[in-house]
LUMBA-343891 format. One record per residue (C-alpha): residue number from 1; residue in one letter; x, y, z. Coordinates in steps of 0.001 Angstrom, whole numbers. Example, Ala and Ser with C-alpha at 12.3 -4.5 7.8 and 13.67 -1.06 7.14 Angstrom:
LUMBA-343891
   resi   resn        px        py        pz
      1      a     12300     -4500      7800
      2      s     13670     -1060      7140
This chain:
LUMBA-343891
   resi   resn        px        py        pz
      1      m   -156395     30334     19922
      2      p   -153201     30205     21940
      3      s   -152229     33499     23454
      4      p   -148957     35291     22833
      5      p   -146260     34442     25367
      6      e   -147250     35116     28934
      7      a   -144894     38028     29385
      8      q   -146686     39843     26581
      9      a   -150199     39150     27894
     10      t   -151848     41728     30080
     11      p   -154277     40650     32844
     12      t   -157141     41798     30654
     13      t   -156132     39705     27647
     14      s   -155435     36684     29886
     15      s   -158873     37013     31480
     16      d   -160509     37374     28064
     17      q   -158768     34246     26843
     18      l   -159875     32234     29870
     19      l   -163488     33396     29477
     20      a   -163351     32431     25804
     21      f   -162056     28993     26834
     22      v   -164923     28618     29329
     23      h   -167371     29468     26540
     24      y   -165658     26854     24377
     25      l   -166051     24222     27129
     26      r   -169742     24978     27444
     27      g   -170048     24492     23704
     28      k   -168498     21048     24219
     29      k   -171311     20297     26713
     30      i   -169079     20554     29782
     31      p   -171097     22285     32527
     32      v   -169172     25271     33885
     33      s   -170943     27466     36422
     34      p   -170038     31076     37291
     35      a   -168491     29777     40533
     36      d   -166367     27342     38515
     37      t   -165220     30224     36309
     38      l   -164071     32184     39358
     39      d   -162136     29133     40544
     40      a   -160525     28853     37105
     41      i   -159448     32512     37241
     42      e   -157733     31880     40575
     43      v   -155998     28829     39091
     44      v   -154676     30858     36158
     45      e   -153425     33579     38493
     46      l   -151342     30904     40228
     47      t   -150154     28896     37213
     48      g   -149937     31426     34400
     49      y   -150002     30334     30752
     50      a   -146331     29483     30182
     51      d   -146423     25894     31478
     52      k   -149265     24269     29563
     53      t   -149122     21006     31537
     54      l   -149452     22859     34836
     55      l   -152254     24998     33418
     56      k   -154079     21943     32083
     57      n   -153915     20066     35389
     58      g   -154985     23115     37361
     59      l   -157976     23909     35175
     60      a   -158990     20238     35060
     61      a   -159139     20170     38860
     62      a   -161377     23241     38851
     63      l   -163649     22505     35887
     64      a   -163921     18731     35319
     65      k   -166425     17194     37729
     66      s   -166515     13596     36453
     67      q   -164439     11157     34449
     68      h   -166606     11870     31410
     69      d   -166098     15625     31859
     70      l   -162365     15073     32292
     71      q   -162080     13255     28970
     72      l   -163986     16031     27192
     73      f   -161919     18678     28985
     74      e   -158556     17171     28001
     75      a   -159552     16992     24333
     76      a   -160937     20538     24434
     77      f   -157823     21894     26162
     78      d   -155518     20290     23602
     79      d   -157566     21773     20760
     80      y   -157796     25229     22284
     81      f   -154249     25616     23594
     82      q   -152458     23635     20914
     83      p   -148937     25048     20395
     84      t   -148269     27229     17376
     85      a   -145239     28918     15940
     86      s   -146394     32125     17618
     87      e   -145173     30647     20923
     88      t   -141589     30241     19714
     89      p   -140319     33733     20629
     90      t   -138321     34041     23839
     91      e   -139980     34998     27095
     92      s   -139078     38613     26632
     93      g   -141123     38618     23417
     94      d   -138068     39401     21270
     95      g   -137769     38216     17700
     96      a   -134990     36017     16406
     97      d   -132654     38982     16098
     98      g   -133385     40220     19625
     99      e   -135571     43110     18493
    100      a   -139209     43664     19296
    101      p   -141747     41875     17086
    102      t   -142729     43770     14010
    103      s   -145849     45886     14310
    104      p   -148704     45747     11794
    105      v   -147626     49123     10344
    106      d   -144100     47860      9658
    107      w   -145513     44970      7649
    108      q   -147058     47328      5154
    109      t   -143807     49184      4397
    110      e   -143605     49948       718
    111      p   -140727     48413     -1313
    112      t   -137597     50544     -1179
    113      g   -136845     50118     -4881
    114      e   -138824     50167     -8082
    115      a   -140394     46969     -9316
    116      t   -138983     47671    -12750
    117      t   -135319     46653    -12999
    118      q   -132263     47324    -15090
    119      p   -131002     44602    -17443
    120      n   -129273     41690    -15648
    121      q   -130620     42930    -12306
    122      d   -132680     40607    -10070
    123      p   -136328     41699    -10628
    124      l   -137148     40900     -6977
    125      e   -134545     43373     -5702
    126      g   -137092     46158     -5724
    127      l   -139295     44220     -3277
    128      r   -136546     43617      -758
    129      g   -136906     45966      2148
    130      n   -140598     45160      2430
    131      a   -140850     43428      5833
    132      l   -143512     40971      4710
    133      f   -141612     39960      1563
    134      d   -138347     39585      3480
    135      a   -139947     37344      6102
    136      l   -141619     35187      3446
    137      e   -138472     34909      1356
    138      s   -136300     33981      4351
    139      n   -139039     31760      5809
    140      d   -138827     33563      9152
    141      e   -141344     31467     11133
    142      t   -141188     33593     14260
    143      a   -141742     36923     12560
    144      l   -144527     35561     10355
    145      s   -146364     33899     13242
    146      v   -146240     36981     15453
    147      a   -147420     39173     12587
    148      i   -150291     36851     11700
    149      e   -151416     36720     15334
    150      t   -151312     40519     15545
    151      a   -153238     40908     12274
    152      a   -155777     38283     13413
    153      a   -156381     40247     16606
    154      d   -156836     43457     14584
    155      a   -159300     41665     12297
    156      k   -161198     40338     15378
    157      v   -161110     36813     14008
    158      e   -162533     35506     17296
    159      e   -165905     36934     16207
    160      i   -166223     34433     13345
    161      s   -169516     32560     13653
    162      l   -170223     31015     10235
    163      f   -168163     28692      8072
    164      t   -168904     30910      5078
    165      q   -167121     33844      6753
    166      r   -163695     32276      6333
    167      g   -162887     34132      3102
    168      q   -163919     37443      4618
    169      y   -161540     37058      7561
    170      v   -158707     35739      5387
    171      r   -158929     38907      3303
    172      k   -159012     41152      6403
    173      i   -155875     39533      7830
    174      l   -154029     39670      4499
    175      d   -154836     43368      4169
    176      a   -153603     43988      7713
    177      l   -150343     42180      6868
    178      g   -149722     44323      3786
    179      d   -150404     41787      1050
    180      e   -151619     44587     -1211
    181      a   -148039     45679     -2009
    182      l   -147126     42131     -3071
    183      r   -150288     41837     -5107
    184      e   -149500     45021     -7019
    185      a   -145940     43843     -7672
    186      a   -147251     40517     -8973
    187      i   -149577     42318    -11370
    188      e   -146654     44381    -12681
    189      f   -144433     41281    -13083
    190      e   -147123     39180    -14763
    191      q   -146337     40343    -18307
    192      s   -142744     41532    -18051
    193      e   -141077     39096    -15627
    194      p   -142819     35672    -15622
    195      a   -140213     34070    -13330
    196      a   -140478     36879    -10778
    197      f   -144276     36695    -11038
    198      e   -144220     32956    -10230
    199      a   -141882     33546     -7276
    200      v   -144048     36312     -5791
    201      q   -147243     34304     -6331
    202      a   -145710     31257     -4614
    203      l   -144838     33371     -1578
    204      r   -148318     34934     -1551
    205      e   -149892     31473     -1694
    206      q   -147763     30364      1266
    207      l   -148958     33392      3212
    208      r   -152582     32822      2225
    209      e   -152337     29189      3338
    210      r   -150977     30228      6750
    211      v   -153727     32806      7172
    212      r   -156399     30337      6053
    213      d   -155178     27828      8645
    214      r   -155324     30521     11311
    215      v   -158891     31447     10380
    216      e   -160048     27823     10275
    217      r   -158582     27152     13709
    218      a   -160372     30234     14988
    219      y   -163594     28920     13497
    220      l   -163161     25523     15162
    221      i   -162645     27162     18536
    222      h   -164931     30175     18488
    223      a   -167694     29112     16134
    224      s   -167958     25329     16387
    225      a   -169734     25453     19751
    226      a   -172227     28008     18448
    227      t   -172649     25985     15257
    228      e   -173298     22792     17229
    229      d   -175923     24596     19291
    230      l   -177484     25973     16117
    231      l   -177605     22507     14535
    232      d   -179143     21012     17669
    233      e   -181707     23801     17863
    234      s   -182625     23327     14193
    235      l   -182836     19562     14558
    236      s   -185084     19828     17601
    237      k   -187596     21819     15514
    238      l   -187612     19557     12446
    239      k   -190475     17133     11988
    240      l   -189339     13784     13312
    241      g   -190753     12052     10261
    242      n   -188427     14070      8002
    243      i   -185192     13212      9802
    244      d   -183041     10800      7822
    245      h   -180747      8077      9085
    246      s   -177634     10253      8838
    247      q   -178965     12516     11606
    248      m   -179983      9744     13996
    249      t   -176793      9805     16052
    250      r   -177054     13551     16646
    251      l   -180783     13299     17353
    252      k   -180305     10505     19891
    253      r   -177554     12511     21609
    254      l   -179874     15539     21714
    255      m   -182711     13408     23091
    256      d   -180476     11976     25821
    257      r   -179399     15477     26802
    258      m   -183020     16642     26998
    259      a   -183875     13594     29099
    260      r   -181001     14300     31501
    261      k   -182152     17901     31832
    262      l   -185717     16856     32627
    263      a   -184488     14181     35030
    264      a   -182362     16735     36871
    265      r   -185273     19160     37024
    266      h   -187923     16719     38192
    267      g   -185988     13856     39765
    268      r   -185537     15379     43211
    269      r   -188661     15873     45208
    270      r   -189290     17726     48383
    271      r   -190667     15626     51181
    272      r   -193918     16998     52443
    273      y   -194957     15893     55887
    274      r   -198721     16139     56063
    275      r   -200138     15146     59411
    276      g   -203747     14795     58378
    277      k   -206248     13405     60920
    278      l   -205309     12313     64433
    279      h   -205294      8547     64927
    280      v   -206994      8560     68360
    281      a   -206731      4843     69234
    282      e   -203021      4629     68335
    283      t   -202266      7877     70169
    284      v   -203958      6663     73372
    285      r   -202201      3315     73158
    286      r   -198764      4972     72876
    287      a   -199607      7316     75755
    288      i   -200073      4498     78306
    289      p   -196417      4549     79496
    290      t   -196723      8311     80163
    291      d   -199942      8082     82221
    292      g   -202121      9098     79304
    293      v   -200146     12207     78328
    294      p   -199870     12068     74494
    295      f   -196209     12972     74049
    296      h   -196149     11046     70747
    297      p   -199365     11658     68810
    298      r   -200019      9372     65840
    299      w   -201623     10478     62587
    300      r   -203687      8592     60098
    301      r   -201759      7898     56920
    302      t   -203352      7939     53514
    303      e   -201599      5601     51149
    304      r   -200868      7447     47925
    305      k   -200843      5418     44741
    306      r   -197641      5628     42751
    307      p   -198192      7510     39504
    308      q   -197745      5591     36282
    309      i   -197628      6311     32568
    310      m   -199404      4240     29946
    311      a   -198212      5060     26434
    312      i   -200404      3892     23547
    313      c   -198676      4361     20192
    314      d   -199988      4028     16661
    315      v   -197172      2339     14721
    316      s   -198868      2343     11318
    317      g   -196826      3701      8432
    318      s   -197997      7309      8684
    319      v   -196897      7884     12286
    320      a   -194434      5056     13037
    321      a   -191433      7416     13149
    322      y   -193139      9647     15715
    323      a   -194067      6678     17897
    324      k   -190462      5529     17797
    325      f   -189175      8814     19176
    326      l   -191901      9094     21818
    327      l   -191019      5645     23169
    328      m   -187290      6395     23044
    329      f   -187859      9625     24957
    330      l   -190061      8025     27609
    331      y   -187610      5201     28220
    332      a   -184743      7672     28464
    333      l   -186638      9075     31469
    334      q   -186902      5853     33435
    335      d   -185206      7417     36460
    336      v   -188118      9846     36665
    337      l   -190865      7677     35131
    338      p   -190129      4187     36492
    339      r   -193690      2913     36031
    340      t   -194131      3211     32279
    341      r   -196195       668     30369
    342      s   -196165       712     26579
    343      f   -198769      -472     24090
    344      a   -198539      -512     20303
    345      f   -201197      -921     17648
    346      s   -202227      -436     14082
    347      a   -205382     -2468     14287
    348      a   -204808     -5051     17041
    349      l   -203181     -3678     20194
    350      g   -200668     -5405     22428
    351      e   -198468     -4546     25390
    352      v   -194776     -4208     24510
    353      t   -193377     -3225     27920
    354      d   -191415     -6483     28250
    355      l   -189623     -5848     24966
    356      f   -188242     -2585     26301
    357      a   -187273     -4233     29576
    358      t   -185190     -6931     27877
    359      l   -183900     -5340     24646
    360      p   -182150     -2110     23682
    361      v   -184697       573     22844
    362      e   -183866       691     19121
    363      e   -184159     -3091     18705
    364      a   -187369     -3205     20729
    365      i   -188927      -525     18514
    366      e   -188000     -2447     15349
    367      r   -189714     -5561     16693
    368      v   -192781     -3550     17684
    369      n   -193078     -2086     14182
    370      l   -192777     -5530     12583
    371      k   -195369     -7117     14865
    372      y   -198012     -4408     15041
    373      g   -197600     -2431     11808
    374      g   -200489     -2351      9329
    375      a   -203746      -541      8591
    376      t   -205104      1657     11376
    377      d   -208238       852     13405
    378      y   -208560      3001     16540
    379      g   -211851      1371     17542
    380      r   -210329     -2103     17737
    381      a   -207202      -736     19476
    382      l   -209307       899     22198
    383      e   -211294     -2334     22647
    384      d   -208068     -4305     23108
    385      f   -206714     -1739     25585
    386      t   -209958     -1923     27561
    387      d   -209611     -5705     27829
    388      l   -205887     -5625     28668
    389      a   -205420     -2694     31021
    390      l   -208526      -614     31748
    391      a   -208967     -2266     35137
    392      e   -205523      -960     36174
    393      v   -206191      2628     35127
    394      n   -206813      4802     38179
    395      r   -206517      8380     39366
    396      a   -202725      8068     39427
    397      t   -202513      7030     35767
    398      t   -201642      9296     32865
    399      v   -202516      7835     29476
    400      i   -200551      9198     26515
    401      i   -201915      8311     23082
    402      l   -199895      9068     19968
    403      g   -201701      8943     16648
    404      d   -203046     10983     13759
    405      a   -206675      9927     14496
    406      r   -207216      8904     10854
    407      n   -209412      5829     11133
    408      n   -210163      4915      7499
    409      q   -213851      5830      7941
    410      a   -214308      3169     10675
    411      d   -215987      3714     14056
    412      p   -213364      5216     16464
    413      r   -215314      3978     19555
    414      v   -214904      7269     21404
    415      e   -217126      5966     24221
    416      l   -214210      3737     25241
    417      l   -211906      6755     25237
    418      a   -214428      8576     27425
    419      e   -214309      5696     29933
    420      i   -210501      5819     30010
    421      k   -210724      9561     30644
    422      a   -213184      9079     33514
    423      r   -210891      6580     35251
    424      s   -207501      8227     34700
    425      r   -205761     11274     36041
    426      q   -205427     12642     32525
    427      v   -205522     11545     28905
    428      i   -203011     13258     26621
    429      w   -203406     12853     22855
    430      l   -200377     13751     20751
    431      n   -201048     14222     17050
    432      p   -198099     14648     14650
    433      e   -200344     16389     12108
    434      s   -200761     20151     12031
    435      t   -203890     21367     13817
    436      r   -205005     22844     10486
    437      l   -205482     19272      9205
    438      w   -207537     18052     12153
    439      g   -210995     17144     10914
    440      t   -210051     16944      7246
    441      g   -210587     13747      5260
    442      d   -210951     10737      7570
    443      s   -209512     12528     10621
    444      e   -211608     11974     13756
    445      m   -209631     14502     15804
    446      p   -212459     17017     16497
    447      l   -214509     14215     18060
    448      i   -211598     12589     19857
    449      k   -210246     15724     21523
    450      k   -213564     16159     23367
    451      h   -212684     13045     25351
    452      c   -209097     14040     26205
    453      h   -207779     16308     28922
    454      v   -205054     17533     26565
    455      a   -204815     17293     22763
    456      k   -201661     18747     21237
    457      e   -199855     18897     17933
    458      c   -196531     17124     18486
    459      n   -194221     16418     15579
    460      n   -190767     17540     16722
    461      l   -188466     17008     19657
    462      k   -188918     20519     21070
    463      q   -192692     20076     21297
    464      l   -192255     16617     22820
    465      e   -189856     17957     25456
    466      r   -192295     20738     26357
    467      i   -195198     18312     26770
    468      i   -193224     15815     28873
    469      d   -191875     18676     30992
    470      k   -195462     19801     31673
    471      l   -196462     16214     32468
    472      l   -193644     15845     35006
    473      s   -194496     19206     36560
    474      d   -198135     18149     36998
    475      r   -197049     14927     38690
    476      r   -195410     16963     41433
């Protein structure tokens, strides 16, 4: 939340606020390194907090590294440092009457008179003299805002982490403000002075609304980032087949972020200069101008085949959702996996690489499901793959097969899988079913996994990320 005026902020509180803002930015997926944080501290030392435009421009220069980051930063800054009534006091921190802001103790001053009144006397007269009641009755924005900020700091509202904690913090702040005295007066007025009771309750409701707004703003700033991370973490561990349409936008954003992380981790490669065997004839030929002295030796070069991925996905009803996400994830990694070929099957198998090259991923997947969906036959699918692509499988090829290995009691033709394994670098079988179900019913998984280099349970995004990360690491 916005800090008190700069003149009232100590270096410690200013530093704490900046660190909290950095944490908030990270929650908004803006990358801020420790070095960036140090730069931001230097900026704040120069600009201070009084001029928000100057502060915003300075921090943007230090923390926003791209146009996308800048847009996120500006929105985050406006949310975090939005002006409140607590910034209306003068620079000296004085209240409207020139005196120091009221302390939390002053707000809990007991009423100077009795709540019971003489005939024809204003029943609220006994409450006057209570600082909180006076500020509410006179609608003193400055005094109320300063007091609420002070009470919020005492209640440590910045530690809020769950939406359900709002009521708890509202009560803490109200107690710190001294609402108990007003509550007791309202109880006393309820039977004897209905008009006074309504007046006191209206003021208490105004106060509660202000405090509730303060707590909700604290939640949006301090807890929303943690909540977003918690939601993403939970979503990444849910079975992909159980995720409904309402979560697709968040899931796709999470998948893109995972893909960017893997691309950053595995995209840059170190060049390794391996000299290998001396190319004698070429070395002698290049040494002729130097009277046979081999100043420039030549080395035999071994041409390395570019690695490629072949993804074979069962798109029958039981595993279609998992195939969809595997293909989306692989094609989000095209900067790292440029040679990806995709095949889809239920019974008949066909290559669908061109669909992904010409259409958006989501549309391509819908067409694949329509064309190849149906009853599962792994034996026929492996036969079709052998005819279409086995000749191009070599020691640089990784074959990823996604399926539950349930073959409706038909022959799975594992000898064809064994041939693919013998030709390829590795065969990875991803099964969305729990390992406890492998081998039950018509599952051929115990037989199939003997002919795979890797056979893993994979039914959520976290498992998929881990497997692809391992695949990319092995390619290096």
